[in-house]
VMD Tcl script that draws the C-alpha trace (Angstrom):
set ca {
  {6.85 9.61 -26.27}
  {10.38 8.44 -25.52}
  {11.84 11.89 -24.87}
  {14.16 12.80 -22.04}
  {12.98 14.57 -18.90}
  {15.14 17.53 -19.95}
  {13.45 17.70 -23.38}
  {10.02 17.44 -21.77}
  {10.87 20.25 -19.37}
  {11.99 22.49 -22.24}
  {8.73 21.88 -24.09}
  {6.69 22.48 -20.94}
  {8.52 25.76 -20.26}
  {8.22 26.99 -23.87}
  {11.96 26.83 -24.45}
  {11.50 24.47 -27.40}
  {8.49 23.52 -29.49}
  {7.01 20.12 -30.18}
  {7.99 18.58 -33.48}
  {5.39 17.42 -35.99}
  {6.36 13.87 -35.05}
  {5.59 14.56 -31.38}
  {2.23 16.15 -32.21}
  {1.34 13.04 -34.22}
  {2.38 10.84 -31.29}
  {0.25 12.88 -28.88}
  {-2.66 12.62 -31.28}
  {-2.44 8.83 -31.14}
  {-1.90 8.69 -27.38}
  {-4.81 11.03 -26.61}
  {-6.97 9.60 -29.42}
  {-7.80 13.05 -30.81}
  {-7.29 14.53 -34.29}
  {-4.02 16.42 -34.85}
  {-5.97 19.55 -35.78}
  {-7.68 19.55 -32.39}
  {-4.26 19.59 -30.69}
  {-3.29 22.64 -32.71}
  {-6.31 24.70 -31.65}
  {-5.66 27.40 -29.06}
  {-8.65 26.37 -26.95}
  {-7.83 22.64 -26.77}
  {-7.98 21.32 -23.25}
  {-6.94 17.86 -22.11}
  {-9.20 16.25 -19.55}
  {-7.41 13.67 -17.50}
  {-9.34 10.46 -16.87}
  {-10.58 9.84 -13.38}
  {-8.30 7.33 -11.70}
  {-9.63 5.39 -8.77}
  {-6.72 4.95 -6.39}
  {-5.81 1.44 -5.29}
  {-5.87 0.92 -1.56}
  {-2.24 0.71 -0.46}
  {-1.46 -1.00 2.79}
  {1.41 -0.33 5.15}
  {2.83 -3.74 4.19}
  {2.74 -2.74 0.49}
  {4.75 0.37 1.25}
  {7.28 -1.48 3.37}
  {7.71 -4.05 0.60}
  {8.54 -1.26 -1.85}
  {10.95 0.33 0.62}
  {12.71 -3.05 0.94}
  {12.95 -3.33 -2.86}
  {14.51 0.14 -3.03}
  {17.00 -0.75 -0.31}
  {18.01 -3.86 -2.27}
  {18.60 -1.81 -5.41}
  {20.71 0.77 -3.59}
  {22.65 -1.86 -1.61}
  {24.61 -2.96 -4.70}
  {25.66 0.58 -5.60}
  {28.91 2.17 -4.54}
  {28.64 5.51 -2.76}
  {31.90 6.66 -4.31}
  {30.66 6.03 -7.87}
  {27.19 7.58 -7.58}
  {26.76 11.26 -6.76}
  {23.18 10.79 -5.59}
  {23.79 7.70 -3.45}
  {23.45 9.48 -0.12}
  {20.38 11.37 -1.30}
  {18.71 8.13 -2.39}
  {19.61 6.42 0.86}
  {18.28 9.35 2.91}
  {15.00 9.34 0.99}
  {14.58 5.61 1.48}
  {15.24 5.93 5.20}
  {12.78 8.84 5.46}
  {10.13 6.82 3.61}
  {10.67 3.83 5.87}
  {10.41 6.00 8.99}
  {7.20 7.62 7.70}
  {5.63 4.25 6.93}
  {6.62 2.82 10.29}
  {5.18 5.86 12.07}
  {1.84 5.51 10.25}
  {-1.01 3.94 12.19}
}
mol new
graphics top color blue
foreach p $ca { graphics top sphere $p radius 0.5 }
foreach p [lrange $ca 0 end-1] q [lrange $ca 1 end] { graphics top cylinder $p $q radius 0.2 }
display resetview
C-alpha cells in the first residue's frame, strides 16, 4: 500500500484509522468488496504458502550478499552499522553450525 512502517504500526495499534483510499486499496489487494472490509465480523484468511526448501548453501549465499552490502557502509555514518554486522555474523555462525 506504499505506507511507512510507522504508519502501518499506528493503524495496527489503533492510533490512527485507515483512510478511504487505503480501504479501497485493501479491497483490490484482497479481492473483496469494500463493504465486506467494513463489517465487524470480517476475517482475512491467509493463503496457504508451501515453503521452498532452503539449503545451507542458499543461506550462506544470502549472508555473503548482506556482507557485501554492509562492507561499503561507513560505521561512523550509520547508527545501526554494528547492529547489522552483529546480526550478519550471528546468522553466519548459525548457518555454519547447522547440520
